[in-house]
C-alpha positions in Angstrom: -204.2 61.9 -136.2 -200.9 63.5 -135.3 -200.1 66.8 -137.1 -196.9 68.8 -136.9 -197.7 72.5 -136.9 -196.1 75.9 -136.5 -197.2 78.7 -134.1 -195.7 82.0 -135.2 -194.7 83.9 -132.1 -193.5 87.5 -131.7 -189.8 86.6 -132.2 -189.8 83.3 -134.0 -191.6 80.1 -134.9 -192.7 77.5 -132.4 -193.2 73.9 -133.5 -196.1 72.0 -131.9 -197.9 68.7 -132.2 -201.6 68.2 -132.4 -202.6 64.6 -131.6 -206.3 65.3 -132.0 -209.0 64.0 -129.9 -212.6 65.0 -129.3 -212.4 66.2 -125.7 -211.4 69.4 -124.0 -208.0 71.0 -124.8 -205.1 69.6 -122.9 -201.6 71.0 -123.3 -198.5 69.0 -122.2 -195.5 71.2 -121.4 -192.2 69.3 -121.5 -189.2 69.1 -119.3 -185.9 70.7 -119.9 -183.9 68.9 -122.6 -186.9 67.1 -123.9 -189.5 68.2 -126.5 -193.2 67.7 -127.2 -192.7 64.5 -129.1 -191.1 62.7 -126.1 -194.6 62.5 -124.6 -196.2 61.0 -127.7 -197.1 57.6 -126.0 -198.9 59.4 -123.2 -200.5 61.9 -125.6 -201.9 59.1 -127.7 -203.3 57.4 -124.7 -205.0 60.6 -123.6 -206.7 61.3 -126.9 -209.5 59.0 -125.7 -210.6 61.8 -123.4 -208.8 65.0 -124.5 -207.8 67.0 -127.5 -204.0 66.9 -126.9 -201.5 69.4 -128.0 -197.9 70.1 -127.0 -195.5 72.9 -128.0 -191.7 72.7 -128.3 -190.2 75.4 -126.0 -187.6 77.7 -127.4 -184.3 76.0 -127.6 -186.0 72.6 -127.8 -187.4 70.3 -130.5 -188.1 71.9 -133.8 -188.8 75.4 -132.5 -186.6 78.0 -134.1 -187.3 81.0 -131.8 -184.0 82.6 -130.5 -182.3 80.6 -127.7 -179.0 82.2 -126.7 -177.8 80.9 -123.3 -176.0 84.1 -122.6 -179.3 86.0 -122.6 -181.4 83.6 -120.6 -181.9 85.0 -117.1 -184.9 83.1 -115.8 -187.9 81.0 -116.8 -190.2 83.9 -117.4 -189.6 83.6 -121.1 -191.0 80.1 -121.1 -194.2 81.2 -119.3 -194.6 84.1 -121.8 -194.2 81.8 -124.8 -196.8 79.5 -123.3 -199.2 82.4 -122.6 -199.0 83.5 -126.3 -199.5 79.9 -127.5 -202.5 79.4 -125.3 -204.0 82.6 -126.6 -203.7 81.2 -130.1 -205.7 78.1 -129.2 -208.9 80.0 -128.9 -210.1 78.6 -125.5 -208.9 77.8 -122.0 -206.8 74.7 -121.6 -206.0 72.1 -119.0 -202.4 72.9 -118.6 -200.3 69.9 -117.8 -196.6 70.3 -117.3 -193.7 68.0 -116.4 -190.7 69.3 -114.4 -189.8 72.8 -115.8 -192.9 72.5 -117.9 -194.9 72.3 -114.7 -193.4 75.5 -113.4 -194.1 77.4 -116.7 -197.7 76.1 -116.6 -198.1 77.2 -113.0 -196.8 80.7 -113.7 -199.1 81.0 -116.7 -202.1 79.8 -114.7 -201.4 82.6 -112.1 -200.7 85.3 -114.6 -203.4 84.5 -117.1 -206.2 82.6 -115.3 -208.5 83.2 -118.3 -206.3 80.9 -120.3 -206.1 77.9 -117.9 -209.1 76.1 -116.6 -207.3 73.4 -114.7 -203.6 72.8 -113.7 -201.8 69.4 -113.7 -198.2 69.4 -112.3 -196.1 66.3 -112.8 -193.0 66.2 -110.6 -192.6 70.0 -111.0 -189.2 71.7 -110.5 -190.2 73.3 -107.2 -187.4 73.1 -104.7 -188.0 72.8 -100.9 -188.7 76.2 -99.4 -185.6 75.8 -97.1 -183.4 75.7 -100.2 -184.6 79.0 -101.7 -182.0 81.3 -100.0 -178.9 79.3 -100.9 -180.2 78.8 -104.5 -180.7 82.5 -104.8 -177.2 83.1 -103.7 -175.8 80.4 -106.1 -177.5 82.2 -109.0 -176.3 85.7 -107.9 -172.7 84.5 -107.5 -172.7 82.5 -110.8 -172.1 79.3 -108.9 -175.4 77.7 -110.1 -173.7 76.5 -113.3 -171.6 74.2 -111.2 -174.6 72.4 -109.6 -174.3 68.8 -110.8 -177.5 68.7 -113.0 -176.4 71.9 -114.8 -172.8 70.8 -115.1 -173.7 67.4 -116.5 -176.1 68.9 -119.0 -173.4 71.1 -120.3 -171.2 68.1 -121.0 -173.9 66.0 -122.6 -172.8 64.4 -125.9 -174.6 66.4 -128.6 -173.6 64.6 -131.8 -174.0 60.9 -132.8 -173.3 58.9 -135.9 -176.9 57.8 -136.1 -180.1 57.4 -134.0 -179.5 53.6 -133.6 -176.2 54.2 -131.9 -177.7 56.8 -129.6 -180.6 54.6 -128.7 -178.3 51.7 -127.9 -176.1 54.0 -125.7 -179.0 55.3 -123.7 -181.1 52.1 -123.3 -181.1 51.0 -119.7 -178.6 53.6 -118.5 -178.6 56.8 -116.4 -181.8 58.8 -116.4 -183.2 56.5 -119.1 -182.8 53.2 -117.2 -186.5 53.1 -116.2 -187.9 54.2 -119.5 -189.7 51.8 -121.9 -188.6 51.6 -125.5 -191.6 53.6 -126.7 -190.5 56.7 -124.7 -186.8 56.3 -125.4 -187.4 55.9 -129.1 -189.6 59.1 -129.0 -186.8 61.0 -127.2 -184.2 59.8 -129.8 -186.4 60.4 -132.8 -188.0 63.7 -131.8 -185.1 65.1 -129.9 -182.6 65.0 -132.7 -182.2 66.4 -136.2 -180.0 65.2 -139.1 -176.7 67.0 -139.7 -175.1 67.9 -143.0 -172.3 65.6 -142.2 -174.6 62.6 -142.1 -175.0 62.1 -138.4 -177.6 63.5 -135.9 -177.4 66.1 -133.2 -179.6 67.0 -130.2 -182.2 69.6 -130.9 -181.6 71.1 -127.4 -178.0 72.3 -127.3 -176.2 71.2 -124.1 -175.3 74.8 -123.4 -178.9 75.9 -123.5 -180.0 72.9 -121.4 -177.3 73.7 -118.8 -178.3 77.3 -118.7 -182.0 76.4 -118.2 -181.1 74.4 -115.1 -178.8 77.1 -113.8 -181.5 79.8 -113.9 -184.2 77.7 -112.2 -186.3 80.2 -110.3 -185.9 80.5 -106.5 -189.3 82.1 -106.0 -191.7 79.5 -107.3 -193.4 79.2 -103.9 -194.8 82.7 -104.3 -197.0 81.5 -107.1 -198.5 78.4 -105.5 -201.0 80.1 -103.1 -202.1 82.4 -106.0 -203.4 79.5 -108.1 -207.2 79.7 -108.4 -207.7 76.8 -110.8 -208.4 73.2 -109.7 -205.0 71.6 -109.3 -203.7 68.0 -109.6 -200.1 67.3 -108.6 -198.5 63.9 -109.3 -194.9 63.1 -108.2 -192.5 60.2 -107.7 -191.7 59.4 -104.1 -188.2 58.5 -105.3 -187.8 61.8 -107.2 -184.6 63.8 -106.9 -186.4 66.9 -108.0 -189.8 67.3 -106.2 -188.7 66.2 -102.7 -190.8 65.1 -99.7 -190.3 68.5 -98.0 -191.7 70.2 -101.1 -194.7 67.8 -101.3 -195.5 68.5 -97.6 -195.4 72.3 -98.1 -197.4 72.1 -101.2 -200.2 70.3 -99.4 -200.2 73.0 -96.7 -200.0 76.0 -99.0 -202.5 74.6 -101.5 -204.9 72.5 -99.3 -207.5 72.2 -102.1 -205.1 70.6 -104.6 -205.1 66.9 -105.1 -201.6 65.6 -104.5 -200.6 62.0 -105.2 -197.2 60.4 -104.9 -196.2 57.1 -106.6 -194.1 54.6 -104.7 -191.0 53.5 -106.6 -191.4 56.2 -109.2 -188.7 58.8 -110.0 -188.8 62.2 -111.5 -190.0 60.6 -114.8 -193.5 59.8 -113.7 -195.1 60.0 -117.2 -192.6 57.5 -118.5 -192.8 55.1 -115.5 -196.5 55.4 -114.6 -198.2 56.2 -117.9 -201.5 54.4 -117.3 -201.7 55.6 -113.7 -201.0 59.2 -114.8 -203.6 59.0 -117.5 -206.2 57.5 -115.3 -205.6 60.0 -112.5 -205.9 62.9 -115.0 -209.1 61.5 -116.4 -210.6 61.0 -113.0 -209.6 64.6 -112.0 -211.1 66.1 -115.2 -214.2 63.9 -114.9 -214.9 65.3 -111.4 -214.6 68.8 -112.7 -217.1 68.1 -115.4 -214.6 68.6 -118.2 -215.1 65.3 -119.9 -218.0 64.3 -122.1 -220.2 61.6 -120.6 
């Protein structure tokens, strides 16, 4: 049974969802601009095999920890928050992360291997190695905020008259065109809060979302060979985020990892390939002896 709970961090409160389940702990780290509740359909499917939890990162969902775009320099803060949350769970987790959540989970697995028993990366935000130098320069010069994904996020419409209008506007369009209604409804319901004026607004402020994209780390590759945990990587072969060059390098740098690409899938693998994602994760965990027979 789903429970909405609060983890009290060092500088604020972090909302998280506990979907229950009798298996080993599985944490789902969400993508930038999303929140834990967006992954509800997948989480509910996985409770057959795992005890599933997911935390709203700072600046997202119902978490109230400080999120000032002017002070955000990198993604280390997300990894630190994840580390503290994992400590509170009382046992090592299978750390699953989508997009930026995958990178935060990866960093946490390297820095605190005692907290992560297995790592599952779903179309992580790991740019091709050949891009690292120019991305570093873009950040140093302040030009990263003009990169299309960051620029678009900053202009995202934050306020709507109601959730029904928002749902209608998003259905079948843009990044949401491949999403089923269950995921889109989860995004609209969990990713917004009511306003005093009677409408709704996004939980993730566009300025924060844009800044998150603009400070995407340029040095993620230094973490990959340091991962000691069993690793599963799932990605969309049509992704505009985890590109073929990154997939090829990941296989070389982490030869023991299981890497699987889905034909016809985009960056939004969990939304487009829910059953395949769940089945692959269960098979992976089963081979590691994590699941009850």
